N, C-alpha and C positions, 0 to 999 in steps of 0.2 A: 123151369124144367121139376118137375114131382119125380120123385121117386115111392116106389108106391110097394113100401114095406109091410105092411098091411095084407099085400097079398102074398107078395114072397119075399122072404125076412133074408134072401141070400142073394146081393149083387157080384154077379161075375164082371168082371174086368179081363180083357183077354190079355194073355201072357206075350211079351216080344223081347228081342235079346236088350233090348233098351233097359229093362228094369232087372238083376237078376231073381233067379229063386232064392226065396231066403223063408226063414220063420223068427218065432218070436221080436219081431220089428212092430213100430206102431205105425197104426195108420188114423188119423184124421178127415172127415168129413168135411171142409169147408167153403162156402162161396162156388159149388159145384164141380167141387174140384177135390181128388185124394193126395192126400200126403203122407206119402210114405217117408219111413226114417229111419237107418240102422236093422238090425237082424243079423242070421246069423243060418250060414248057407251049411253046416256041417264040418268049417272049417277054418272061417273065420268070421269074427265080427264086422259087419258093414259100416261104413260111417259118413254112408250117401244117401243126398234125400230127392225122392224122386215123388214128381208131381201128376198125376193120372186127369186127364178133362175129361167130364163126362160128358161135356158137350161134345168136344173134337173126338174121342176115345181114341186117346193115344197119350205115351208115355214119351218125359221130358224127363229128364238129371239135370238137379239145381247145380250149376257154378256155385263154386264157394269163395269168398274174396277173404283173404287175411287166411289165420290159421283154422285146419283142419279140428273139427271134432275127433275124437278117438271114436274107433268102433266098439260097438254097443247094442247088446242085444237082452230081452227080458225090462223094459224100460217100460214107462207110458209118458202120455204127451195128452195136455190140454189146451183146451182153446180158451181164454176167459176176456170178451170183448173182441177187442183189437191185440191182447198181447198176450202173446205163446210162447208158453213154459212147456 
């Protein structure tokens, strides 16, 4: 799958009830998936991780095992090889 950013720099991803409408979140593109974490909905900071499959065109909320991170917004995310920060 190729994403023709040179033709259209905007990638529109459909909204559904699986992923809340938030701002100030981080999103990274890795292996044909968008990973969305955190954000702010106008009332609270979120701490959920969602994955959007560009091939299946669907959102999935990732189940956290162990202690959940605190909600946050205005943060950054980076991928370095297989190490995610």
